[in-house]
C-alpha positions in Angstrom: 0.0 0.1 0.0 2.7 2.5 1.1 5.6 0.7 -0.5 8.1 2.4 -2.5 11.3 1.3 -4.4 13.4 2.6 -1.6 11.4 0.6 1.0 11.7 -2.5 -1.1 15.6 -1.9 -1.3 15.7 -1.4 2.4 13.6 -4.5 3.3 15.5 -6.8 0.9 18.9 -5.4 2.3 17.6 -6.5 5.7 16.7 -9.9 4.5 20.2 -10.2 2.9 21.7 -9.3 6.2 19.7 -11.7 8.4 18.4 -14.8 6.4 19.1 -14.3 2.6 18.6 -17.8 1.4 15.3 -18.4 3.2 14.0 -14.9 2.0 14.7 -16.0 -1.5 13.2 -19.5 -1.5 10.9 -19.6 1.6 10.7 -23.2 2.6 9.3 -23.0 6.1 11.7 -25.7 7.2 14.7 -23.8 6.3 14.1 -20.6 8.1 16.8 -19.5 10.4 19.8 -20.2 8.3 18.9 -23.8 7.7 19.6 -23.7 4.0 22.7 -25.6 2.9 24.0 -23.6 -0.1 24.5 -26.7 -2.3 20.8 -27.8 -1.7 19.7 -24.1 -2.2 21.4 -23.7 -5.5 20.2 -27.2 -6.6 16.6 -25.9 -6.5 17.7 -23.2 -9.0 19.3 -25.8 -11.3 16.0 -27.9 -11.2 13.9 -24.8 -11.8 15.9 -23.8 -14.8 16.0 -27.3 -16.3 12.2 -27.1 -16.1 12.2 -23.8 -17.6 14.2 -25.0 -20.6 11.8 -27.9 -21.1 8.9 -25.5 -20.9 10.5 -23.3 -23.7 11.1 -26.2 -25.9 7.4 -27.1 -25.5 6.5 -23.6 -26.9 7.9 -24.6 -30.3 10.0 -21.3 -30.6 13.5 -21.0 -31.5 15.7 -19.7 -28.5 19.0 -18.3 -29.1 21.4 -19.0 -26.2 23.6 -15.8 -26.2 22.4 -13.5 -23.4 19.9 -14.0 -20.5 18.7 -11.7 -17.8 17.6 -12.8 -14.4 15.3 -10.0 -13.0 15.3 -10.1 -9.2 18.3 -12.4 -8.9 18.9 -12.2 -5.2 22.0 -14.2 -4.5 22.1 -15.7 -8.0 20.0 -19.0 -7.5 18.7 -18.8 -11.0 21.5 -16.7 -12.5 23.9 -19.6 -11.7 21.8 -22.2 -13.3 21.0 -20.1 -16.5 24.8 -19.8 -17.0 24.9 -23.5 -18.0 22.5 -22.8 -21.0 23.7 -19.1 -22.1 26.9 -17.5 -23.1 26.4 -14.6 -20.8 23.9 -14.1 -17.9 23.2 -11.0 -16.1 21.4 -11.0 -12.8 19.9 -7.8 -11.5 18.5 -6.9 -8.2 17.3 -3.9 -6.1 19.4 -4.9 -3.1 23.2 -4.1 -3.1 23.6 -6.5 -0.1 22.0 -9.3 -2.0 24.3 -8.6 -5.0 27.4 -8.7 -2.9 26.4 -12.1 -1.7 25.6 -13.2 -5.3 29.1 -12.2 -6.4 30.5 -14.2 -3.6 28.5 -17.3 -4.2 29.1 -17.3 -7.9 32.7 -16.2 -8.1 33.5 -19.5 -9.9 30.9 -18.8 -12.7 32.8 -16.5 -15.1 29.8 -15.9 -17.5 27.6 -14.3 -14.7 27.5 -10.6 -13.9 25.4 -8.8 -11.3 24.1 -5.3 -11.3 22.0 -3.2 -9.2 19.0 -1.7 -11.0 16.1 0.4 -9.6 15.2 2.0 -13.0 12.4 0.6 -15.2 14.2 1.6 -18.2 17.3 -0.5 -17.3 19.9 2.1 -18.1 22.2 0.3 -15.8 22.5 -2.6 -18.3 25.0 -2.9 -21.0 23.9 -2.1 -24.6 22.3 -5.0 -26.6 19.2 -7.1 -26.1 18.6 -10.4 -24.4 17.4 -13.6 -25.9 15.6 -14.5 -22.6 14.5 -12.6 -19.6 13.1 -14.5 -16.7 11.6 -13.6 -13.4 10.0 -15.6 -10.8 8.6 -14.5 -7.4 9.9 -11.0 -7.8 7.2 -8.9 -9.5 4.7 -10.1 -6.9 6.4 -8.0 -4.3 6.0 -4.7 -6.2 2.9 -2.4 -6.3 1.4 -2.5 -9.8 2.6 1.1 -10.4 6.1 -0.4 -10.5 5.5 -3.9 -11.9 3.9 -2.5 -15.0 6.8 -0.1 -15.6 9.3 -2.8 -15.1 7.4 -5.2 -17.5 7.4 -2.5 -20.2 11.1 -1.9 -19.6 11.9 -5.7 -19.9 9.9 -5.9 -23.1 12.2 -3.2 -24.5 15.3 -5.1 -23.5 14.4 -8.2 -25.6 15.9 -8.8 -28.9 13.5 -9.5 -31.8 12.5 -13.0 -31.2 13.5 -12.9 -27.5 11.4 -14.5 -24.9 10.0 -12.9 -21.6 8.9 -15.5 -19.1 7.7 -14.4 -15.7 5.3 -15.2 -12.9 2.8 -12.7 -11.5 -0.3 -12.9 -9.3 -3.7 -12.0 -10.8 -5.9 -11.4 -7.9 -6.3 -12.2 -4.2 -8.6 -15.0 -3.2 -9.1 -13.2 0.2 -12.2 -10.9 0.7 -11.8 -7.3 0.8 -12.0 -7.2 4.6 -9.3 -10.0 5.1 -7.0 -8.3 2.6 -7.3 -4.9 4.4 -6.6 -6.6 7.8 -3.7 -8.4 6.3 -2.1 -5.2 4.9 -2.5 -3.4 8.2 -1.0 -6.2 10.1 1.9 -6.3 7.9 2.5 -2.6 7.6 1.6 -1.4 11.0 1.6 -4.1 13.7 4.5 -6.2 12.6 6.7 -3.3 11.3 6.1 -0.6 13.9 4.9 -2.5 17.0 6.5 -5.9 16.9 9.5 -4.5 15.0 10.0 -7.9 13.5 11.6 -8.8 10.1 10.3 -6.9 7.1 7.3 -8.2 5.4 7.0 -9.6 2.0 3.9 -7.8 0.6 1.9 -9.4 -2.2 0.4 -7.6 -5.2 -1.5 -8.8 -8.2 -2.1 -7.5 -11.7 -5.1 -8.8 -13.7 -4.3 -11.1 -16.5 -6.0 -9.0 -19.0 -4.0 -5.9 -18.2 -0.8 -8.0 -18.3 -1.6 -9.2 -21.7 -2.6 -5.7 -23.0 0.5 -4.0 -21.6 2.9 -6.4 -23.2 1.2 -6.5 -26.6 1.3 -2.7 -26.6 5.0 -3.0 -25.9 5.7 -5.0 -29.0 5.3 -8.6 -27.7 3.1 -11.6 -28.6 1.7 -13.9 -26.1 2.8 -17.5 -26.4 1.3 -19.1 -23.2 -0.4 -18.4 -19.8 -0.3 -21.2 -17.3 -1.7 -21.3 -13.7 1.0 -21.1 -11.2 1.0 -21.6 -7.3 4.2 -19.6 -6.5 2.2 -16.8 -4.8 0.6 -19.2 -2.4 -3.0 -20.4 -1.7 -4.2 -16.9 -1.1 -3.6 -15.7 -4.7 -4.6 -16.9 -8.3 -1.2 -16.6 -10.0 0.1 -17.2 -13.6 3.2 -17.8 -15.5 3.4 -15.9 -18.7 5.5 -16.3 -21.8 5.8 -13.7 -24.5 8.0 -13.3 -27.5 9.3 -9.9 -28.8 7.8 -9.3 -32.3 10.2 -9.0 -35.2 12.7 -11.3 -37.0 15.6 -12.6 -34.9 19.0 -11.4 -36.2 
């Protein structure tokens, strides 16, 4: 409700300083520094293997030159994407997460990590991407930001490049429960209990997502129900291709 990009950066810096692996992959049994790094990065490898199989099922030709991991955290997916692409760039809003990413992935020479808070992605090097992938990141941004970042990602694709991302559509909670949840997270937990930062959830209706990206020069390939936002949300995985002939 009141969340700004500065607040998001502050919250994710705090997570990076306290329990970064759990904050990125929130298995309840792993909270409190219970993730072993090898097992943690193995979840990324499996997710990217599933992603590559999914792309193959779309019956499109994917170039394997450059990929972008939007909301990379400590590089769980960036590292795995590096097995499939010549160059992979991970971007995140949190400089503390990025420092951890560089440490965890120092042995992967075709990964780079950059901080970016600009929907126009001016921090990125020139040249488009063959794949932009984002999972469990846009859902933490108010729609006024997620829409701008989606337009920016569309503009970073090469002709024929793929944009694949997850984003909730709507909350399954009633209006009263939703308001109570927001007030609990924003006021009681943050200012009274003073506990860890909250992971607010936001949705964007499917029809608006499709219309936004079609206006940005992309064509929809697939929309699949997705459970990554949890049982309180209807969520989807989207696949779009940038219009135009691949070079």
